C-alpha positions, 0 to 999 in steps of 0.5 A: 540545465534543470531539464538536463538534471531531471533527465539525469535523475530519471535515468539513474533510477534505471541504471543504478542498483539499490544502494541498500543491503539486508539489515543483517548484512555486515559485508561490504563490496569494495567495487561499490562506492560508499558515498553516493549523492543522497539525491540519487539514492532518494530517487532510487528509494522512492522508485523502489518503494513503488516497486516493493509496495503498491506496485508489487505482486506481493501486496496483492498475491494473498490479500486480493483473494482474502479481501474479495477482489481477485481470484486465481485462474485455471491458467496455472496450477498454483496458489494452494497456500492462499486458498488454504490459508496454510503457509510456512516461514518460507512463504514467498510474498511474506519473505519478499515484503520483509526483505524488500522493505528493510532493504528500502529502509536502508536507502532512506536511512542513508538519505536521512543521515546524509541530509543531517551531515549536509544540513539538508532538511528536505532530505531528512524530512522525506526520509523520515516520512518514507521510513514511516511508510515502510515501517507501518507496512511491516508492522501491519503485516508482521506485528512486532518487528526489529525497529530501534536496533534495525538499520545499524549494520554491525552495531546490532547484527541481531536486532531486538524486536520492538512492540508493534504499538511502540513502533506505531507511537514512535512513527507518529512522532517522526511524522510530526517532526517531518511535517514541521520540517516541511512546513518550514521548507515551503517554497524553499526547496532547492531546484536541484533537490526537487529534481531528485524527488519523483513524487512531489518534485520538491513541493514541501506543502504536499509532502507535509500533507502526505506525512499528516495523512500517513499519521492519520492512517496510523491513528485510525488503525488504533480506533477500535482499541479500548481507551485509545481515544484520548491518545488519538485525539491528542495526536490529531491535535498535533496534526491540526497544529502544524496547519498543513492539513491532509492530502486533498483532491489532486494531491495524492502521492504517486511515484513516476521516475519516467516510466515508459513502455519498454523493457524494465521501465514500465510502471511496476503494477502494469509490468506485473499485472498488465502487458509486455512492451509488445502490447495487448497481444502479449499479456504478462503471466500475472494478467492471465493468472489473476481474474475477478472475484465473483464476490466483487463482481456481484457487489458492483453489479448488484449496486449498479456501480459504474466502476465495474467496467473499470476494475474488470474487463468483460470475459476474455480480456474484454473480448466478450460481452459479460462479466464473470468471476470465480468463487474463492476457495476451490482449486481452479479448473478449465472453467476458470481459464482467462478466456471465460473470466474477467481480467484486471480492468483498464481503470487500474491498468491505464498505461505503461507510463502511469504514475504508481500511487502510494497514497491516493487522494480518495484514500485520504478522503476516506480516512478523513471521513472516518475520522470525522464520523468518529468526531476526531476532526470537525469537517463534515463527514458526508462531504468528505465521503462523497468527495472520496467516492467521486475521486475514486470514479475520477481515478478510474475514469468512470465519470461522475458519481452523482447518480451513484451517490443519490441512488436509492441504495444504503450501500452508496447513499448517505441519507439511506445508510443507517450506519455511516461508518459501515457506509464509509468503510464499505465504499473505501473497500470498493474504491481500494480494489487493486490500489492497496490491497494490504490496506483493505486487509488491515481495514477488514482485520480491524473492523470486519467490514465488509462482513460477508467477505467470502471465506475459503471452502478449500478442503485444505483450509482446515481453519476457515478464517482470514489470516490476521498476519504473516509469519516471520521469514525463515531467515530470522529463525536462522540468523536472529533466532533468540530475538524472533523466538522471544516473540513466542509461537506465531500463528497466522490465525491468532497472533494479532497485530495490536490494533486488531481487537475485534 
């Protein structure tokens, strides 16, 4: 019976459309049910999060180039906005991130409210956690956002904007609440509810670690703000008090509703950047459009990093013997065509049925290493750092990292690095390639590490600086004008997120 329920839930992900609608949409569709089993909505919402964040094109289209991972091939005449840093309020990836995350939040809000109505605390805690995940991404991309008045339908059809710092602080509180609920649910989640959970299968302990790790990410984003240490230390003390800890080895949060190598059911990252169900002879357009950055290839090659061959293929999608990337900035020409350049590698494109990570164990370990190095937690930063690098190797299938960690190199060897924080963050950058490029962009904005990230030299890039944010979508100026205009004139180069102080 349990297996049948799991199969039913999995099928529902692909058969049901999203139950959500834009947070400004006041229309209702009489042909759709207004009451849906919250478990089904949760399954669909988790799958949609994977498709809308780390599995989406939008999380990589601009950030992958700006942060030095990928470049754009000569197979398509496009990406002028990304090369020039010049874009409008109609810029596609930013519009999609805004719309998709708010739509996803509608689903989690439904799950939370139904959880309250049914006295099902598991649904409440998961929904609170995943709302924090989505809202954090919105803040990191846009700064001030509709928050306290969002998701209220006709009660606030033109929601006011909340300050980004205030949103972060409230998310921290909600994650504390979620973690406390999860702690009380360990070993008590009903099997019927667990079947709808396509990430941790009802494991409340792992969900609690996920919530704590997400909160740690929020806190560390604020670590460069003057006078913020007392707040951060106090909030970490609350994490320590719940006793659940952080995501450790093997506990990363990955979504898998039953991905398979068939149309419409592939892992979203694979479906976007890999191959059609036909196989390697039929790569997706994006697999041909995105190629390796010469900056990243040089980093991995110069440091004898075994992960090179897992992040990237050799030229011509693995048919050649050498690696080659393109510099960021110039408009691509025939020399940048896919047959002459390295593509996204097999360590990232494992299979069509791979799980889609939201937070990996190695990201969590890097977060903990940074926190330990800053004396926010008491664990040994070196052990956390070396474990993080090893788990990055494990994720890619690159074998042991021992030789890399003990090589005579200040880029990887703890003993030889004079600046431990720079070491940790450089290796975090090296590990997050193609995993969550928005998070790498956030790290770069707050710390300027790596310091030598290439800046576009495209002639249209009149401001030679990596943008610090996205512009609000045009729909906000059309339908919520007073509140968005109250945010002032927005510049992608000067309107910083509150934690970006360097």
